[in-house]
Backbone bond lengths (Angstrom), bond angles and torsions (degrees), N, CA, C in turn:
res aa  C-N    CA-C-N  psi(-1)  N-CA   C-N-CA  omega(-1)  CA-C   N-CA-C  phi
1 M - - - 1.462 - - 1.457 111.87 -
2 R 1.273 117.19 139.09 1.470 120.87 178.64 1.545 106.65 -120.00
3 L 1.303 114.17 117.21 1.487 120.30 175.36 1.483 107.64 -90.17
4 S 1.325 116.89 124.24 1.450 120.48 -177.69 1.519 110.35 -75.63
5 T 1.360 114.88 174.37 1.449 121.02 176.50 1.514 111.06 -60.61
6 K 1.327 117.80 -30.38 1.431 120.48 -178.41 1.516 110.88 -58.58
7 G 1.319 117.09 -50.56 1.505 119.85 179.23 1.482 111.46 -68.81
8 R 1.295 118.38 -43.00 1.471 120.90 -177.78 1.498 111.04 -64.65
9 Y 1.354 118.76 -45.25 1.405 122.49 -178.40 1.527 111.55 -67.74
10 A 1.336 116.86 -34.87 1.478 120.83 178.28 1.559 109.57 -62.89
11 V 1.319 115.56 -44.17 1.471 119.08 -178.22 1.555 107.89 -69.58
12 M 1.342 119.48 -41.36 1.459 120.76 177.52 1.500 111.97 -58.05
13 A 1.321 113.91 -46.07 1.508 120.36 -177.99 1.497 110.94 -65.10
14 M 1.319 117.49 -42.08 1.462 123.07 179.28 1.529 109.85 -64.93
15 A 1.342 116.79 -40.63 1.498 119.26 178.32 1.507 110.39 -66.85
16 D 1.341 118.00 -35.34 1.450 123.73 177.41 1.575 107.45 -65.32
17 L 1.304 114.96 -48.62 1.452 118.09 -179.91 1.511 112.43 -58.85
18 A 1.332 115.21 -45.61 1.464 120.38 178.33 1.514 111.50 -61.59
19 G 1.283 119.96 -36.91 1.414 124.83 -179.21 1.561 115.15 -74.23
20 H 1.300 115.90 -20.72 1.463 121.36 -175.18 1.541 112.92 -122.69
21 A 1.330 114.56 17.79 1.502 117.97 -173.22 1.489 115.02 -93.35
22 S 1.335 119.31 8.59 1.452 117.35 178.10 1.564 108.79 -135.68
23 D 1.297 114.68 147.60 1.485 118.99 -177.33 1.555 107.37 -91.97
24 A 1.341 113.83 -172.11 1.494 120.55 -178.17 1.510 113.62 -55.84
25 N 1.360 117.00 -30.22 1.476 120.96 -179.53 1.542 111.17 -91.04
26 N 1.326 118.51 11.86 1.423 121.33 -178.53 1.493 115.34 66.37
27 Q 1.335 116.33 22.94 1.486 122.73 179.46 1.559 107.14 -89.98
28 A 1.318 115.13 141.00 1.503 118.45 178.38 1.523 108.26 -69.85
29 K 1.288 116.07 130.13 1.463 122.95 177.52 1.494 110.19 -126.87
30 P 1.296 119.56 147.11 1.436 121.36 177.67 1.558 111.02 -72.55
31 V 1.294 115.83 143.63 1.449 122.33 179.54 1.512 108.67 -113.20
32 A 1.349 116.27 130.08 1.451 121.23 -179.35 1.529 111.66 -72.43
33 L 1.293 116.71 139.66 1.510 120.80 176.90 1.515 111.01 -59.84
34 A 1.330 116.98 -35.02 1.476 120.20 178.25 1.502 110.95 -58.95
35 D 1.309 116.77 -40.81 1.462 119.77 177.98 1.572 112.83 -64.84
36 I 1.322 113.41 -42.10 1.515 117.69 177.61 1.518 107.56 -65.05
37 A 1.335 117.45 -43.68 1.475 120.25 -177.13 1.504 110.17 -59.04
38 E 1.323 116.93 -41.71 1.448 120.34 -177.60 1.501 111.67 -70.83
39 R 1.324 117.20 -43.74 1.477 120.16 -178.20 1.508 111.21 -67.65
40 Q 1.322 118.75 -37.15 1.484 122.24 -175.78 1.492 114.69 -98.11
41 D 1.335 116.99 -1.32 1.479 122.19 179.46 1.539 109.96 56.36
42 I 1.375 113.68 51.93 1.428 121.21 175.97 1.511 108.84 -122.96
43 S 1.312 116.11 141.79 1.486 122.59 -179.73 1.518 109.04 -56.21
44 L 1.370 117.55 132.11 1.452 120.83 178.98 1.568 110.85 -63.05
45 S 1.313 118.05 -41.52 1.451 119.85 178.68 1.515 111.30 -62.50
46 Y 1.312 117.93 -37.08 1.467 122.65 179.17 1.559 107.44 -66.91
47 L 1.316 116.61 -44.84 1.498 119.60 -179.67 1.558 108.74 -63.53
48 E 1.287 120.32 -37.89 1.449 121.62 178.24 1.504 111.91 -60.65
49 Q 1.373 118.21 -39.94 1.447 122.10 174.60 1.547 113.05 -64.46
50 L 1.326 114.56 -41.51 1.467 120.22 -178.86 1.541 109.25 -67.46
51 F 1.334 116.89 -43.44 1.469 120.18 -177.06 1.537 112.54 -70.92
52 A 1.331 115.63 -25.65 1.495 118.11 173.68 1.531 107.98 -65.08
53 K 1.318 118.47 -42.34 1.457 120.03 177.30 1.536 112.92 -70.42
54 L 1.318 117.69 -36.58 1.469 121.42 178.22 1.534 109.12 -65.95
55 R 1.337 117.20 -36.38 1.463 120.68 178.51 1.534 109.67 -68.89
56 R 1.339 117.83 -43.15 1.425 121.32 178.86 1.533 110.37 -63.27
57 G 1.342 116.49 -32.78 1.427 121.22 179.73 1.516 114.66 -79.98
58 G 1.354 115.91 -1.28 1.432 120.58 176.58 1.551 114.83 79.78
59 L 1.293 116.09 15.87 1.472 118.34 -178.61 1.532 115.25 -92.75
60 V 1.350 115.89 -22.86 1.457 120.56 176.47 1.495 109.34 -135.48
61 T 1.303 117.25 159.23 1.440 124.69 173.26 1.550 108.54 -120.48
62 S 1.332 117.04 150.90 1.477 118.08 -178.46 1.550 106.72 -108.68
63 V 1.334 112.08 152.37 1.468 121.27 177.51 1.519 105.27 -125.39
64 R 1.307 117.91 120.50 1.431 121.12 -177.60 1.555 110.71 -88.77
65 G 1.345 114.98 165.09 1.413 121.80 175.16 1.517 117.24 89.61
66 P 1.320 117.70 -176.30 1.488 118.34 -178.11 1.534 108.98 -64.27
67 G 1.311 113.98 137.02 1.464 117.85 -176.16 1.440 113.29 77.95
68 G 1.330 119.74 10.25 1.453 125.71 -178.44 1.511 112.79 -82.15
69 G 1.255 116.08 178.98 1.462 121.93 -178.59 1.522 109.80 158.54
70 Y 1.302 114.35 -143.09 1.508 118.43 -179.28 1.546 108.63 -126.16
71 R 1.368 112.00 151.54 1.431 122.15 175.02 1.559 107.61 -128.60
72 L 1.309 114.58 154.87 1.473 118.38 171.61 1.530 107.68 -66.52
73 A 1.324 114.41 138.53 1.487 118.97 178.33 1.534 112.62 -75.11
74 R 1.317 114.98 -21.63 1.462 122.02 179.55 1.553 109.21 -139.52
75 P 1.299 118.57 163.06 1.454 117.12 175.69 1.537 112.22 -59.77
76 S 1.269 117.73 151.57 1.474 122.09 -171.67 1.520 111.89 -64.60
77 N 1.320 116.89 -26.67 1.503 117.23 178.12 1.514 111.84 -76.31
78 E 1.323 118.98 -6.56 1.465 123.14 177.51 1.528 111.48 -100.24
79 L 1.329 118.81 -10.18 1.422 123.13 -177.68 1.512 109.82 -98.35
80 R 1.335 117.26 122.39 1.428 124.32 -175.11 1.539 109.58 -95.81
81 I 1.333 118.38 144.39 1.451 122.59 179.09 1.521 112.25 -56.25
82 A 1.343 113.52 -43.24 1.466 119.82 -178.28 1.547 109.58 -60.41
83 D 1.300 119.57 -34.53 1.468 123.34 177.90 1.510 111.08 -64.74
84 I 1.302 116.16 -39.40 1.424 121.49 179.58 1.499 111.62 -63.83
85 I 1.354 114.10 -47.53 1.470 119.04 -177.02 1.523 109.85 -67.23
86 V 1.269 118.52 -40.57 1.471 123.33 -178.86 1.563 108.74 -66.75
87 A 1.368 117.38 -37.65 1.470 120.79 -178.12 1.510 111.09 -64.76
88 V 1.327 119.96 -25.97 1.478 120.35 179.53 1.528 109.95 -98.96
89 D 1.309 114.82 22.46 1.489 121.80 174.51 1.503 111.97 62.09
90 E 1.301 117.00 37.64 1.463 120.24 176.97 1.511 107.39 -104.15
91 P 1.412 117.88 112.84 1.437 116.33 -179.98 1.522 112.68 -71.97
92 I 1.290 115.85 144.02 1.469 121.95 175.78 1.523 105.35 -99.97
93 A 1.291 115.45 86.01 1.483 121.58 -177.31 1.513 108.03 -143.54
94 A 1.334 115.55 150.96 1.413 122.73 176.27 1.528 113.06 -115.50
95 T 1.324 117.68 2.79 1.469 121.70 179.86 1.517 109.35 -98.90
96 R 1.287 115.86 163.91 1.475 120.32 174.10 1.536 111.84 -85.69
97 C 1.361 115.12 -12.58 1.438 120.14 179.66 1.526 111.38 -71.83
98 K 1.297 114.39 154.83 1.501 118.37 174.95 1.513 108.01 -71.94
99 P 1.356 116.68 138.02 1.461 118.59 177.31 1.493 112.20 -57.53
100 N 1.360 116.61 136.24 1.452 123.92 -179.80 1.520 114.70 60.07
101 G 1.327 116.29 17.18 1.480 121.54 177.95 1.490 108.68 -81.20
102 S 1.339 115.23 156.94 1.451 120.75 177.51 1.512 111.95 -91.54
103 K 1.324 117.55 -15.84 1.448 121.18 179.50 1.494 111.96 -95.28
104 G 1.311 116.36 149.13 1.468 120.38 176.14 1.503 110.11 -88.44
105 C 1.316 115.08 -170.26 1.465 121.70 -173.90 1.531 115.48 -96.23
106 T 1.311 117.78 -2.42 1.433 118.71 -179.52 1.546 111.01 -85.17
107 K 1.325 116.14 167.57 1.482 119.82 -179.31 1.505 112.40 -60.67
108 T 1.342 115.77 -31.23 1.495 118.94 -179.43 1.549 111.78 -81.66
109 G 1.338 117.56 -8.28 1.433 121.75 -177.35 1.491 115.28 90.99
110 A 1.353 115.65 1.34 1.473 121.11 179.11 1.546 107.94 -83.88
111 R 1.283 114.29 163.40 1.470 119.82 175.60 1.532 109.02 -81.75
112 C 1.347 116.91 138.14 1.439 120.33 179.34 1.511 110.16 -71.16
113 V 1.335 116.87 163.36 1.472 121.85 -176.42 1.499 112.90 -60.02
114 T 1.347 118.83 -24.88 1.426 118.79 -176.11 1.561 111.65 -103.52
115 H 1.347 117.63 13.42 1.430 122.77 -176.19 1.539 111.13 -55.43
116 D 1.365 117.33 -50.04 1.435 121.08 -176.09 1.527 111.96 -62.27
117 L 1.324 115.86 -35.90 1.479 121.80 176.33 1.563 108.70 -57.31
118 W 1.320 117.63 -55.82 1.471 121.89 -177.32 1.511 111.64 -68.48
119 E 1.299 119.51 -32.67 1.453 122.39 177.47 1.568 108.71 -64.40
120 E 1.340 116.05 -45.60 1.432 119.28 176.92 1.499 113.12 -64.49
121 L 1.343 117.96 -38.25 1.448 120.78 176.81 1.543 110.18 -61.45
122 G 1.323 116.31 -43.02 1.464 118.58 175.55 1.504 112.93 -59.50
123 Q 1.323 118.87 -40.71 1.453 123.64 176.53 1.516 112.27 -63.16
124 Q 1.316 116.93 -40.46 1.470 121.85 -179.91 1.566 109.31 -68.37
125 I 1.317 116.44 -37.67 1.493 120.70 177.43 1.492 106.96 -61.96
126 H 1.345 117.05 -47.88 1.511 123.66 -177.18 1.552 109.28 -59.60
127 I 1.359 114.09 -44.69 1.472 118.70 -179.96 1.551 111.39 -61.78
128 F 1.348 114.30 -44.32 1.444 117.91 179.64 1.545 111.98 -63.74
129 L 1.358 116.64 -48.53 1.451 119.73 178.71 1.491 114.00 -63.60
130 S 1.335 117.01 -25.54 1.453 122.24 176.29 1.510 111.97 -76.99
131 S 1.351 116.00 -21.04 1.490 119.76 177.63 1.494 113.59 -88.71
132 V 1.334 119.13 -7.30 1.449 122.17 -179.72 1.464 109.91 -105.15
133 S 1.325 115.52 125.67 1.502 119.18 176.26 1.508 111.52 -91.30
134 L 1.296 116.00 165.68 1.461 121.80 176.67 1.525 107.95 -63.05
135 A 1.321 117.99 -37.22 1.478 120.71 177.35 1.511 111.53 -61.14
136 D 1.366 117.04 -40.90 1.461 120.68 175.22 1.521 111.65 -54.38
137 V 1.357 117.95 -44.44 1.435 121.62 -178.72 1.530 109.98 -66.34
138 V 1.344 115.56 -49.96 1.466 119.70 -176.96 1.536 111.37 -61.84
139 E 1.310 117.88 -37.87 1.452 123.41 -178.36 1.567 112.20 -91.72
140 R 1.297 115.20 11.20 1.442 124.12 176.97 1.509 114.26 50.10
141 R 1.352 113.57 53.52 1.459 120.82 179.60 1.524 110.65 -111.79
142 V 1.331 119.24 29.59 1.416 120.55 -177.76 1.510 114.71 -94.16
143 L 1.346 116.78 -39.47 1.426 118.58 -178.42 1.471 112.40 -61.76
144 G 1.341 117.28 142.08 1.466 119.86 178.59 1.523 113.30 90.90
145 R 1.334 117.72 -2.10 1.473 118.52 -177.48 1.515 112.06 -79.34
146 S 1.317 115.31 -27.95 1.463 119.96 176.99 1.527 109.87 -103.53
147 R 1.281 115.12 131.55 1.433 118.58 177.95 1.520 107.54 -127.90
148 P 1.370 117.65 138.54 1.471 119.82 177.32 1.510 108.90 -66.70
149 C 1.335 113.81 153.95 1.461 120.13 177.82 1.499 108.08 -75.84
150 N 1.319 116.45 145.30 1.465 123.22 177.31 1.542 108.99 -107.13
151 D 1.271 115.10 148.12 1.495 118.87 175.96 1.537 110.25 -71.65
152 F 1.303 115.02 -27.11 1.464 122.91 -177.98 1.471 109.94 -99.90
153 E 1.328 118.10 107.64 1.433 124.57 -177.85 1.535 111.05 -57.08
154 G 1.353 117.06 120.80 1.419 120.72 174.05 1.505 116.59 81.62
155 T 1.322 116.91 0.55 1.467 118.46 -179.61 1.537 111.49 -124.93
156 E 1.289 114.95 148.53 1.453 120.52 173.26 1.491 109.48 -119.76
157 E 1.253 116.41 124.05 1.490 118.41 -178.87 1.543 108.01 -102.19
158 T 1.297 115.75 129.71 1.454 119.64 177.51 1.507 109.21 -86.96
159 S 1.340 115.29 167.79 1.480 118.68 179.19 1.548 110.88 -63.84
160 E 1.332 115.89 -31.05 1.443 120.23 177.01 1.549 110.74 -65.02
161 D 1.315 114.36 -41.11 1.490 119.60 178.83 1.547 110.38 -62.58
162 A 1.375 113.39 -43.19 1.459 118.35 -178.11 1.545 109.89 -65.69
163 A 1.352 115.69 -39.19 1.467 120.77 -179.22 1.498 108.72 -65.88
164 A 1.338 118.75 -41.16 1.463 122.64 179.77 1.522 111.42 -64.45
165 D 1.307 115.39 -41.33 1.488 121.23 178.39 1.541 109.88 -62.22
166 F 1.388 115.29 -42.86 1.426 120.10 -177.77 1.533 110.95 -66.79
167 E 1.343 117.51 -41.07 1.480 121.88 177.11 1.541 112.85 -63.96
168 A 1.354 114.01 -37.03 1.478 119.03 -178.98 1.501 110.91 -67.86
169 A 1.332 117.91 -31.74 1.487 121.84 -176.60 1.480 110.58 -74.48
């Protein structure tokens, strides 16, 4: 799966907004897109396009006038990363086929032999991104959420354990 700059920048900007959206008294304050653009090194005009989509998606609200900007529409722990990516029209898919399309990705219109593999990967990515909140990203609680499956139920074997087992054999 390839996530375009649209999805990545939308998540970066929303994380920046969440991280800078309260003042010293913990009151919600609007954040100017120019400030986000400068901190995240993203074009202001590109951010304006993204935030128009995020506003239409109900993820942010805008405040006009001096001191205006954008606020999160809900607390950051209620905003899911998948929602942000979907709001900016970024499909979460790993296949070449069009989502919900009846045709496959081959020249004949059939599904390729690995279609189900990539379809399932796209679903797993969506499930993972739906499990991560914007607060998780801002508070750096994302690492360690995914663990590889072990062949041995309930045990984790270290490289030292494997080396010891090998030497004993």
